[in-house]
C-alpha positions as CSV (number, residue, x, y, z in Angstrom):
1,M,11.3,-64.2,-56.4
2,K,8.7,-66.2,-54.2
3,R,5.1,-66.6,-55.0
4,V,2.9,-65.7,-51.9
5,A,-0.7,-65.3,-51.0
6,A,-1.9,-63.0,-48.3
7,I,-5.5,-62.7,-47.1
8,D,-6.8,-60.3,-44.6
9,C,-10.1,-60.7,-43.1
10,G,-11.4,-57.9,-41.3
11,T,-14.9,-56.7,-39.7
12,N,-16.2,-55.3,-42.9
13,S,-14.3,-57.1,-45.9
14,I,-11.9,-59.9,-47.1
15,R,-9.2,-59.3,-49.3
16,L,-6.6,-61.4,-51.3
17,L,-3.5,-60.4,-52.6
18,V,-1.3,-62.8,-54.7
19,A,2.1,-61.5,-55.6
20,D,5.7,-62.4,-56.5
21,A,8.0,-60.9,-53.8
22,D,11.7,-60.2,-54.1
23,P,13.3,-59.5,-50.8
24,A,16.8,-58.6,-52.4
25,T,15.0,-55.9,-54.4
26,G,12.2,-54.8,-52.2
27,E,9.7,-55.3,-55.0
28,L,6.4,-56.9,-54.9
29,K,4.5,-57.7,-58.3
30,E,1.2,-58.0,-58.0
31,L,-0.7,-60.7,-59.8
32,D,-3.9,-60.6,-58.3
33,R,-5.7,-58.4,-55.9
34,R,-9.4,-58.5,-55.1
35,M,-12.0,-57.8,-52.2
36,Q,-15.4,-59.0,-51.1
37,I,-17.6,-57.1,-48.5
38,V,-18.9,-60.0,-46.2
39,R,-19.5,-58.0,-43.2
40,L,-18.0,-60.5,-40.7
41,G,-18.4,-58.3,-37.8
42,Q,-22.4,-58.1,-38.1
43,G,-23.8,-57.5,-34.8
44,V,-20.5,-58.3,-33.2
45,D,-20.4,-55.1,-31.1
46,R,-23.8,-56.0,-29.7
47,T,-23.8,-59.8,-29.5
48,G,-20.1,-60.7,-28.7
49,R,-20.7,-63.6,-31.4
50,L,-20.3,-64.2,-35.3
51,A,-23.7,-64.3,-37.1
52,P,-24.0,-67.6,-39.0
53,E,-25.1,-65.8,-42.2
54,A,-21.9,-63.6,-41.7
55,L,-19.8,-66.9,-41.3
56,E,-21.6,-68.2,-44.5
57,R,-20.8,-65.0,-46.5
58,T,-17.3,-65.2,-45.4
59,F,-16.8,-69.2,-46.1
60,A,-18.0,-68.5,-49.7
61,A,-15.5,-65.8,-50.3
62,C,-12.7,-68.2,-49.1
63,R,-13.8,-70.8,-51.6
64,D,-13.4,-68.1,-54.2
65,Y,-10.1,-67.2,-53.1
66,A,-9.0,-70.7,-52.8
67,A,-9.6,-71.3,-56.3
68,V,-7.6,-68.5,-57.4
69,I,-4.8,-69.4,-54.9
70,K,-4.7,-72.7,-56.6
71,E,-4.8,-71.4,-60.2
72,L,-1.9,-69.0,-59.6
73,G,0.2,-71.7,-57.6
74,A,1.1,-69.5,-54.4
75,E,4.0,-71.4,-52.4
76,Q,3.0,-70.1,-49.4
77,V,-0.4,-68.8,-47.8
78,R,-1.0,-66.6,-44.7
79,F,-4.6,-65.7,-43.4
80,V,-4.8,-62.8,-41.0
81,A,-7.9,-62.3,-38.9
82,T,-8.4,-58.9,-37.4
83,S,-11.0,-57.0,-35.1
84,A,-14.4,-58.8,-35.4
85,S,-12.7,-62.4,-35.0
86,R,-10.4,-61.0,-32.0
87,D,-14.0,-60.0,-30.1
88,A,-16.1,-63.0,-31.0
89,E,-16.8,-65.6,-28.3
90,N,-17.5,-68.2,-31.4
91,R,-14.2,-67.6,-33.1
92,E,-13.2,-71.4,-33.0
93,D,-16.3,-72.0,-35.7
94,F,-14.6,-69.4,-37.9
95,V,-11.1,-70.9,-37.4
96,R,-12.4,-74.4,-38.3
97,G,-14.3,-73.3,-41.3
98,V,-11.3,-71.4,-42.9
99,L,-8.9,-74.3,-42.2
100,D,-11.4,-76.8,-44.1
101,I,-11.5,-74.5,-46.9
102,L,-8.0,-73.2,-47.4
103,G,-5.9,-75.4,-45.2
104,V,-4.4,-73.0,-43.3
105,E,-5.5,-71.9,-40.0
106,P,-6.4,-68.0,-39.7
107,E,-4.1,-66.1,-37.5
108,V,-6.2,-64.0,-34.9
109,I,-3.5,-61.2,-34.7
110,T,-3.4,-58.5,-32.0
111,G,-4.0,-54.9,-32.6
112,D,-0.3,-54.4,-32.7
113,Q,0.7,-56.7,-34.9
114,E,-2.1,-55.8,-37.0
115,A,-0.4,-52.1,-36.8
116,E,3.0,-53.4,-37.8
117,F,1.6,-55.0,-41.0
118,S,-0.1,-51.9,-42.0
119,F,2.8,-49.9,-41.5
120,T,5.2,-52.1,-43.4
121,G,2.6,-52.3,-46.4
122,A,1.9,-48.7,-46.6
123,T,5.4,-47.1,-46.2
124,K,7.7,-49.9,-47.7
125,E,7.5,-48.0,-51.2
126,L,7.9,-44.6,-49.8
127,T,11.5,-45.0,-48.8
128,G,13.7,-42.5,-50.4
129,R,10.8,-39.8,-51.2
130,T,11.9,-36.4,-50.4
131,D,8.6,-34.8,-50.7
132,L,7.1,-36.7,-47.6
133,A,8.7,-35.7,-44.2
134,Q,9.2,-38.5,-41.5
135,P,8.0,-39.7,-39.1
136,Y,5.0,-41.1,-40.8
137,L,1.7,-41.7,-38.9
138,V,0.1,-44.6,-40.6
139,V,-3.7,-44.7,-39.9
140,D,-5.7,-47.8,-40.9
141,I,-9.5,-47.2,-40.6
142,G,-11.1,-50.5,-40.4
143,G,-14.8,-51.8,-39.8
144,G,-14.2,-52.4,-36.1
145,S,-10.9,-50.9,-35.1
146,T,-8.5,-48.4,-36.2
147,E,-4.8,-48.7,-36.0
148,F,-2.3,-45.8,-35.5
149,V,1.3,-46.5,-36.1
150,L,3.9,-43.9,-35.9
151,G,7.7,-44.6,-37.4
152,S,10.2,-43.7,-39.8
153,D,12.1,-46.7,-41.0
154,S,10.4,-49.0,-38.4
155,V,7.7,-48.8,-36.1
156,R,8.4,-46.5,-32.8
157,A,4.8,-46.7,-31.4
158,A,1.5,-48.3,-32.0
159,R,-1.9,-48.9,-30.7
160,S,-5.5,-50.2,-32.1
161,V,-8.6,-48.9,-30.9
162,D,-12.2,-50.0,-31.3
163,I,-13.5,-47.5,-33.5
164,G,-14.2,-48.3,-37.0
165,C,-16.8,-47.6,-39.8
166,V,-19.1,-50.8,-38.9
167,R,-18.9,-50.4,-35.2
168,M,-19.7,-46.7,-35.0
169,T,-22.6,-47.4,-37.5
170,E,-24.0,-50.1,-35.7
171,R,-23.6,-48.3,-32.2
172,H,-24.8,-44.9,-33.1
173,L,-26.8,-44.9,-36.3
174,L,-29.0,-48.0,-36.3
175,R,-32.6,-47.5,-35.4
176,D,-34.8,-50.6,-35.5
177,G,-32.4,-52.4,-37.6
178,E,-32.2,-49.5,-40.3
179,V,-29.5,-47.2,-40.8
180,S,-30.6,-43.3,-40.0
181,D,-31.0,-41.6,-43.2
182,P,-29.4,-38.8,-42.6
183,P,-28.1,-39.1,-39.1
184,S,-29.4,-36.8,-36.5
185,A,-27.0,-34.2,-35.0
186,E,-27.4,-36.2,-31.5
187,Q,-26.0,-39.2,-33.4
188,I,-23.2,-37.5,-35.3
189,A,-21.9,-36.1,-31.9
190,A,-22.3,-39.5,-30.3
191,I,-19.9,-40.9,-32.9
192,R,-17.5,-38.0,-32.5
193,A,-17.5,-38.6,-28.6
194,D,-16.7,-42.2,-29.1
195,V,-13.9,-41.2,-31.6
196,D,-12.5,-38.4,-29.3
197,A,-12.3,-40.9,-26.4
198,A,-10.5,-43.6,-28.6
199,L,-8.0,-40.7,-29.7
200,D,-7.3,-39.9,-26.1
201,H,-6.6,-43.5,-25.6
202,A,-4.3,-43.7,-28.8
203,E,-2.2,-41.0,-27.5
204,E,-1.4,-42.6,-24.4
205,A,0.7,-44.8,-26.5
206,V,1.5,-42.8,-29.7
207,P,2.5,-39.2,-29.9
208,L,0.0,-38.3,-32.7
209,A,1.2,-34.9,-32.7
210,E,4.7,-35.9,-33.9
211,A,3.5,-37.3,-37.2
212,A,4.9,-35.2,-40.1
213,T,3.0,-36.9,-42.7
214,L,-0.2,-38.6,-42.3
215,V,-1.0,-41.7,-44.3
216,G,-4.2,-43.2,-44.5
217,L,-5.3,-46.9,-45.4
218,A,-8.6,-48.9,-46.1
219,G,-11.8,-48.6,-47.7
220,S,-13.1,-45.4,-45.8
221,V,-10.1,-43.4,-46.6
222,T,-9.7,-44.4,-50.3
223,T,-13.4,-44.1,-50.9
224,V,-13.2,-40.5,-49.3
225,A,-10.4,-39.8,-51.6
226,A,-12.3,-41.1,-54.9
227,L,-15.1,-38.6,-54.1
228,A,-12.9,-35.7,-53.2
229,L,-11.0,-36.3,-56.6
230,D,-14.5,-36.4,-58.3
231,L,-13.8,-39.4,-60.2
232,D,-16.2,-41.1,-62.5
233,H,-15.5,-44.7,-61.4
234,Y,-13.0,-46.2,-58.7
235,D,-9.7,-45.8,-60.2
236,S,-6.9,-47.5,-57.7
237,Q,-4.0,-45.9,-59.5
238,A,-5.3,-42.3,-59.4
239,I,-6.1,-43.0,-55.8
240,H,-3.0,-44.5,-54.7
241,H,-0.8,-41.6,-53.1
242,A,-3.3,-38.9,-53.8
243,R,-3.0,-36.1,-51.4
244,I,-6.2,-35.0,-50.1
245,P,-6.2,-31.6,-48.0
246,L,-8.2,-31.3,-45.0
247,A,-10.6,-28.8,-46.4
248,G,-11.7,-31.7,-49.1
249,V,-12.2,-34.4,-46.2
250,Q,-14.4,-31.6,-44.4
251,E,-16.5,-31.3,-47.4
252,I,-16.9,-34.7,-48.2
253,T,-17.7,-35.8,-44.6
254,A,-20.4,-33.1,-44.6
255,R,-21.9,-34.4,-47.8
256,L,-21.9,-37.8,-46.4
257,L,-23.3,-36.9,-43.2
258,A,-26.3,-34.9,-44.9
259,S,-26.9,-37.7,-47.6
260,T,-29.4,-40.4,-48.0
261,H,-28.9,-44.2,-48.7
262,A,-29.8,-43.7,-52.3
263,E,-27.7,-40.7,-53.0
264,R,-24.7,-42.4,-51.5
265,A,-25.3,-45.6,-53.6
266,A,-25.6,-43.5,-56.7
267,S,-21.9,-42.4,-56.5
268,P,-20.0,-44.3,-59.3
269,V,-17.3,-45.0,-56.6
270,M,-19.0,-46.2,-54.0
271,H,-18.6,-50.1,-53.3
272,P,-22.6,-51.3,-52.4
273,G,-21.0,-52.7,-49.2
274,R,-19.8,-49.1,-48.1
275,V,-22.8,-47.2,-48.7
276,D,-24.3,-47.5,-45.1
277,V,-20.7,-47.1,-43.4
278,I,-19.1,-44.6,-45.4
279,A,-20.5,-41.6,-43.4
280,A,-19.2,-43.1,-40.2
281,G,-15.9,-43.9,-41.5
282,A,-15.2,-40.5,-43.1
283,L,-15.9,-38.8,-39.5
284,V,-13.5,-41.0,-38.2
285,L,-11.0,-39.7,-40.7
286,L,-11.8,-36.2,-40.2
287,A,-11.6,-36.3,-36.5
288,I,-8.0,-37.8,-37.0
289,M,-6.7,-35.1,-39.1
290,E,-8.5,-32.3,-36.7
291,R,-6.7,-34.0,-33.6
292,T,-3.2,-34.4,-35.2
293,G,-3.3,-31.1,-37.1
294,A,-2.6,-32.7,-40.6
295,T,-3.4,-30.4,-43.4
296,E,-3.5,-33.4,-45.6
297,V,-3.6,-37.1,-45.9
298,V,-1.7,-39.1,-48.0
299,V,-4.0,-42.0,-49.4
300,S,-2.5,-45.6,-49.7
301,E,-3.9,-48.5,-51.6
302,H,-1.0,-50.6,-50.1
303,D,-2.0,-51.5,-46.3
304,I,-2.0,-54.4,-44.1
305,L,-2.3,-56.9,-47.1
306,D,1.0,-55.9,-48.6
307,G,2.5,-56.3,-45.1
308,I,1.3,-59.8,-44.7
309,A,2.9,-60.7,-48.2
310,W,6.0,-59.1,-47.2
311,S,6.1,-61.3,-43.8
312,L,6.0,-64.4,-46.1
313,A,8.9,-63.2,-48.2
């Protein structure tokens, strides 16, 4: 067993997993898993730069994670940074700050690398299940990008496209710095047009229609699942490997798109940092299901973070 720490820093959130990994058995024993919403990608789509306040929020979370890693005694640490830091002109400020705090340099990975980690993390524990047909299409809906990965025992095709809950919200739902509540039909159509164009681009590399099982990852998907399951609190165990039918995703998406900030915030399963971006995230998921012909989405709480941990083992 090897004790490892994996950090995934995306556009919307930064997450930590400390686990004992056993390469011989394929077991990943989780010791600590946590998430903070820091919105690192705030304004990146518009300015091309990481905002000072976004960097400070991210560095504060890194300081918290450094304390956890030290306390649990992880032997190796890997910090992976995704969409927002790939796009930013001043990403060296981000790299230096993380290195100073954690002692490791963040790896600003490519979309294809991100896709491979997501696939490994989401599917490693599905091996041998007879109720889920292969190939899997793993879809990781992040804040700034969405990864599509098709494969069975290994990755067959992958592509990352620049649609995500934060990017779509900032691009289409902001008016004078405030999120439209609820969005207009024109705003919804504009998001859908962007997503459809991105799906066309994804299909150039990934034969989406060949997927037998759709596996959905990340906060937009898990939050939609929690709402569809009508949970009275966010229950990771109930959400993990839940199978949400297309009709359920359609219903939740319609409800979110018609709701106000206060109505979304009142949900007991809604993280405060997702209130303003969840409607766009749900719309991305719905568009993917309709394009692929998926009748359900299998929801996974294990994702890129677990893939990063396995890369250390």
